[in-house]
C-alpha positions in Angstrom: 0.0 0.0 0.0 1.1 3.6 -0.5 2.4 5.2 2.7 1.0 8.7 2.9 3.3 11.7 3.3 0.9 14.0 5.3 -1.6 13.6 8.1 -4.4 15.1 6.0 -3.7 12.7 3.2 -3.8 9.8 5.6 -7.1 10.8 7.1 -8.6 11.4 3.7 -7.5 8.0 2.4 -8.8 6.3 5.4 -12.3 7.9 5.1 -12.5 7.5 1.3 -11.5 3.8 1.4 -13.4 3.1 4.6 -10.5 1.0 5.8 -7.1 2.2 7.0 -4.0 4.1 6.0 -0.5 4.7 7.2 1.5 8.0 7.1 5.2 8.6 7.7 5.6 12.3 8.7 8.4 14.7 9.5 8.9 18.0 11.2 8.4 20.1 8.1 4.7 19.5 8.3 3.1 22.0 10.6 1.2 20.3 13.4 -2.6 20.5 13.1 -4.6 22.7 15.5 -6.5 20.8 18.3 -8.7 18.5 16.3 -11.0 15.5 16.1 -11.8 13.3 13.1 -13.8 10.2 12.3 -10.9 7.8 12.4 -9.2 5.9 15.1 -5.6 7.0 15.3 -2.4 5.2 16.3 0.4 7.7 16.8 4.0 6.3 17.0 6.8 8.6 17.9 10.1 8.0 16.2 12.1 11.1 17.3 10.2 12.1 20.4 9.0 15.6 21.2 7.7 17.3 24.3 4.0 17.3 25.0 0.8 15.7 23.8 -2.6 16.9 24.9 -5.4 14.4 24.5 -8.8 15.5 25.8 -7.8 17.0 29.1 -4.7 14.8 29.6 -1.1 15.9 29.1 1.6 13.4 28.1 5.3 13.7 27.6 6.5 11.5 24.8 9.8 10.0 23.8 11.1 7.8 20.9 9.2 4.5 20.9 6.0 5.8 22.6 2.7 5.0 21.0 -0.7 6.5 21.5 -4.2 5.2 20.9 -6.8 7.9 20.2 -10.5 7.2 19.3 -12.8 9.4 17.1 -14.2 11.3 20.1 -11.0 12.4 21.7 -9.6 15.8 20.7 -5.8 16.0 20.5 -2.9 18.3 19.8 0.9 18.2 19.9 1.3 21.3 22.1 5.1 21.5 22.3 7.8 20.2 20.0 11.6 20.3 20.4 13.6 22.1 17.8 14.8 18.9 16.3 13.6 16.6 13.5 10.1 15.5 14.5 9.4 12.1 12.9 6.4 9.9 13.5 4.1 7.3 12.0 0.4 7.6 12.1 -2.1 4.8 11.3 -5.6 6.0 10.7 -8.4 3.4 10.9 -12.1 3.6 9.9 -14.0 2.4 13.1 -16.5 0.3 11.2 -13.7 -1.5 9.3 -12.0 -2.5 12.5 -15.2 -3.7 14.0 -15.6 -6.0 11.0 -12.1 -7.4 11.6 -13.0 -8.6 15.1 -14.0 -12.1 16.0 -16.1 -13.6 18.8 -13.0 -14.1 20.9 -10.8 -11.2 19.7 -11.9 -7.6 20.1 -9.4 -5.4 18.1 -11.2 -2.3 19.3 -9.9 -2.6 22.9 -7.1 -0.1 22.5 -9.6 2.6 21.4 -12.6 1.8 23.5 -11.4 0.5 26.9 -11.2 3.6 29.0 -11.2 2.5 32.6 -10.1 4.4 35.7 -6.4 3.7 35.3 -6.4 4.2 31.6 -3.6 6.0 29.7 -3.5 6.8 26.0 0.3 6.1 25.9 2.3 3.0 26.0 6.1 2.9 25.9 7.2 0.1 23.6 10.3 -2.0 24.3 13.1 -2.2 21.7 11.8 -5.5 20.5 8.2 -4.2 20.3 9.4 -1.1 18.4 11.2 -3.4 15.8 8.0 -5.5 15.5 5.8 -2.4 14.9 8.1 -1.0 12.3 8.3 -4.4 10.6 4.6 -4.4 10.1 4.7 -0.8 8.6 7.5 -1.9 6.3 5.5 -4.9 5.2 2.6 -2.7 4.3 4.8 -0.4 2.2 6.1 -3.4 0.3 2.7 -4.7 -0.8 1.7 -3.9 -4.4 0.3 -5.5 -7.5 -1.8 -8.6 -7.6 -3.4 -9.4 -4.2 -2.3 -6.2 -2.6 -5.6 -5.6 -0.8 -5.6 -9.1 0.7 -2.0 -8.8 1.8 -2.6 -5.3 3.3 -5.6 -6.7 5.2 -3.5 -9.7 6.5 -0.7 -7.5 7.7 -3.2 -5.1 9.3 -4.8 -7.9 11.3 -1.4 -9.0 12.5 -0.5 -5.4 13.5 -3.7 -4.8 15.4 -3.5 -8.2 17.2 0.0 -7.4 18.2 -0.8 -3.9 19.5 -3.9 -5.0 21.4 -2.0 -7.7 23.0 0.5 -5.2 24.4 -2.3 -2.8 25.4 -4.3 -5.5 27.3 -1.1 -6.7 29.1 -0.5 -3.1 30.3 -4.1 -2.7 31.3 -3.5 -5.3 34.0 -1.2 -2.8 35.8 -2.1 0.5 37.4 -0.9 2.9 34.7 -0.9 6.7 35.4 -3.7 8.5 33.6 -1.3 11.3 32.5 1.9 13.0 33.4 2.3 16.4 34.9 5.1 18.2 33.1 5.2 21.9 33.9 4.9 24.5 36.5 1.4 25.5 35.6 0.1 21.9 35.3 -1.7 21.7 38.6 -3.6 24.8 37.7 -4.2 23.6 34.2 -5.6 20.3 35.3 -8.2 22.1 37.4 -9.1 24.4 34.5 -9.4 21.5 31.9 -11.4 19.4 34.4 -13.8 22.3 35.0 -14.3 22.9 31.3 -15.0 19.2 30.7 -17.5 19.0 33.6 -19.3 22.1 32.5 -19.0 21.9 28.7 -22.7 22.5 28.1 -22.7 25.7 30.1 -21.5 29.2 29.5 -17.7 28.9 29.4 -16.7 32.5 28.5 -13.1 33.5 29.4 -14.5 36.0 31.8 -16.5 33.4 33.7 -13.6 31.0 33.8 -11.3 33.7 35.1 -13.7 34.6 37.9 -14.1 31.0 38.9 -10.4 30.5 39.3 -9.8 34.0 40.8 -7.3 35.0 38.1 -7.2 37.6 35.4 -8.4 36.9 31.9 -5.0 37.8 30.5 -3.2 35.4 32.8 -5.7 32.6 32.1 -5.3 33.0 28.4 -1.5 33.2 28.7 -1.0 30.0 30.8 -3.6 28.1 28.7 -1.8 28.9 25.5 1.6 28.2 27.0 0.6 24.8 28.4 -1.7 23.5 25.6 -0.5 25.3 22.5 -4.0 26.4 21.6 -6.5 28.9 22.8 -9.3 28.4 25.3 -12.0 29.0 22.7 -10.5 26.5 20.2 -10.2 23.9 22.9 -13.8 24.4 24.1 -15.1 24.3 20.5 -13.2 21.1 19.8 -14.6 19.5 22.9 -18.2 20.5 22.1 -17.9 19.2 18.5 -16.7 15.9 19.9 -19.7 15.8 22.2 -22.0 16.8 19.3 -20.7 13.9 17.2 -21.5 11.5 20.0 -25.1 12.8 20.4 -25.7 12.7 16.6 -24.4 9.1 16.5 -26.9 8.2 19.3 -29.8 9.6 17.2 -30.3 13.1 18.7 -31.5 15.8 16.3 -29.1 18.4 15.1 -30.9 21.0 17.3 -30.8 18.9 20.4 -27.1 18.1 19.8 -26.4 21.8 19.5 -28.1 22.6 22.8 -26.7 19.7 24.7 -23.1 20.3 23.8 -23.3 24.0 24.8 -23.5 25.9 21.5 -25.7 28.9 22.3 -25.9 30.0 18.6 -27.2 27.5 16.1 -25.6 29.1 13.0 -22.2 29.1 14.8 -22.7 25.4 15.6 -23.3 24.6 12.0 -20.3 26.6 10.8 -18.0 25.2 13.5 -19.1 21.6 13.1 -18.8 21.6 9.3 -15.3 23.3 9.4 -14.0 20.7 11.9 -15.6 17.5 10.6 -15.8 18.3 6.9 -19.6 17.7 6.5 -22.7 19.2 8.1 -24.2 17.9 11.3 -27.2 16.6 9.3 -25.1 14.6 6.9 -23.0 13.3 9.8 -26.1 12.1 11.5 -27.2 10.3 8.3 -23.8 8.6 7.9 -23.7 7.6 11.5 -27.3 6.1 11.5 
């Protein structure tokens, strides 16, 4: 299969084929703003970096770390070292992966199991890293007659391998996330409050009053710690929630209200920009 050279190309290929794609990316591609998309994502760090924000959890990451992100979890690389930034991203269409499961083997586990001690990140051993890269290399070699069957076979091996590691680590008490900065204790409280009150008024002024800090200080530490603005973060979280409501059969209007958008036209514009289709079309596709 063709290995994509950009994140957007990988996501587009995954959605268009309704299967999966792999992308090998470097530092010259500007990181995306905080975002969500309709694919599962496996993020493998080759060169490391500094900080990954997934929902309201911060993670440091190093070479050999791998992350499992589902279609409802907003994420953003908030800080990057000034070195080559190399990674591999595997995008997976959720329905495709569901069809790959058997009665005894659920390959969705790494994306759907979210218990108390859950963490998005696993640190692969040297042997596990070699095995992961072996599967990616095998995918890049497949071409010509039978390519689709060979790609599918390698993909099944890859997902069985990764879920095995994930489930073994789930048996241990893994930290949910890792504090990594002087403002993090404050930021954890801010992010937790936003997530718990996402359907309410979350203006910057209200947040600043709640935490007894100035609006300028709030905006400054939020941008410094997450790499994005408060409003962008809240919008991404609300769209994530709206996608969930629409998938459950709620009307577009109900989803708009339940996820905290006070203005219907703003909801339509924000949702379409983030997801690529209107809420109505998304609801139809998710039915």
